[in-house]
C-alpha positions, 0 to 999 in steps of 0.5 A: 531613497537616499533622499529619505534615509537623508531626511530621516538622519536630521536633528530636528534644529536641522529641519528648521534650519530648512529652507521654505518651498516657494512657489516658483519650486515646483515640490516633487514630494510632500511629506506630513512631516513638513518637509517636499523635495524639489523637482532640482532634487533639494530638500526643503519645508513646507506648509501645507499641513501646519494647520493641522498641529498632529502627532505625525510619527507615525505618517513619515512614511507617507508622501504626495505630489503637489498637488495632492498636497492641494487638494488634501489641505482642502480637504481637510480645510474643510472638514474643519468647518464642522460637521454641516459640511458635509451637509451637502448631497453627492452630486450624481446622475441617480439625484431624485430631486434632478427633476429640478435642478438648474444644472443637470438641465443645463447639462452641467452638473458637477457630479462626483462632487457636492451639490451647490444648490445645496451648499449654497443653502447652507452659505446663505442659510447659515449667515442669515441665522449668524446673522439675527441672532448676531452670535460671536464668531469664536462662542463655539458652543452659539456656532455649532447650535447656527451650523444644526440649525442650516442643517436642519434647513437644508433637510426639511428643504430635501423632504419638502422636494420629495412631498411635492413628488406626485407620489406623495401627494397623497401624504399617507401609505399605506402601512403593511399590518398582516397579512390574513389566512387566505394570503390577503396582505393588510394594510392601512393608513397611515401619515407620511414617514416624509412628516413624520420627519418634517416633525422631528426636524421641527421639534428639533429647530425650535428647541434650538432657537428657545435656547439662542432666545430667537422664538416670541415667547423666549424675548417675551420672558426675557423681557419681562425678567428685565422688567421685574429686576427693573423693578425690584431696583429701589433707585427705580421703584422711588423714580416712579413714585417720584414722577407720579407724586410730580403728577399728581401736584400738577391735576392737583394744581389744575384743579385748585385754580378751576375751582377758584375760576368757577367761585369768581375767586379770580375776577382777572388776570391781576388777581392773585391765584390761591396758594398752590398745596403743599407738594409732597415727597415720596418720603414725607408720603410713605411715611403718612401710610404708617 
């Protein structure tokens, strides 16, 4: 208790000048306030929770062992990456997909921790979307959409596994619609809720991809819009017109030579070809329309 009282009496300036906890100094208590007590009873400061940047006045009474502090830091750091860190399901002996899990078959399933398969798939799909759309990691909005796309992929993977089970092979299920006066349960066939869930996820995925300008339709619209802007540019239109005039002049010269040869005006190579028609400039061509 004397250690805590002594710490409480320290001013902020005094806390700043405390020695930093070293790897060689094993901490007996690690506090959220940024201080720690070594096994030798020395008051030090640490950086375990420095990244939180939070008002911790109401938590100064909490203290942890060094091992606990490391686990808390890893857990909070994992959560700070976004809600997708919570997407992988918790590995359990009751997992509905354990029959297809390689780790369960090897008796090495990490019970109580995040599913290794889904964690790996989430990482792979996130990386793939990042590379496909060339997302800037500092763009929080685009990163959020990429994370959601990867999350949807995980959910689709789960639904596909459920649909692969024999009991879901018909893709329909009996839906209770009522009970007859005789007490008979009345049912009708309804599309599997698993398929309905997949359709909902596919629709959301499609919207996200369009926002990222990632599907063929959006790319076509983008290219068409760029082409229209180029056509609307006067300099681009003039350059295109000049190129067409040059092509027309070349064709006219070839035709003049062919006509001269056919009429016998050119006897040999030393006889001069008829003069080339005058080339029209874009300005003259535009003026001739008047």
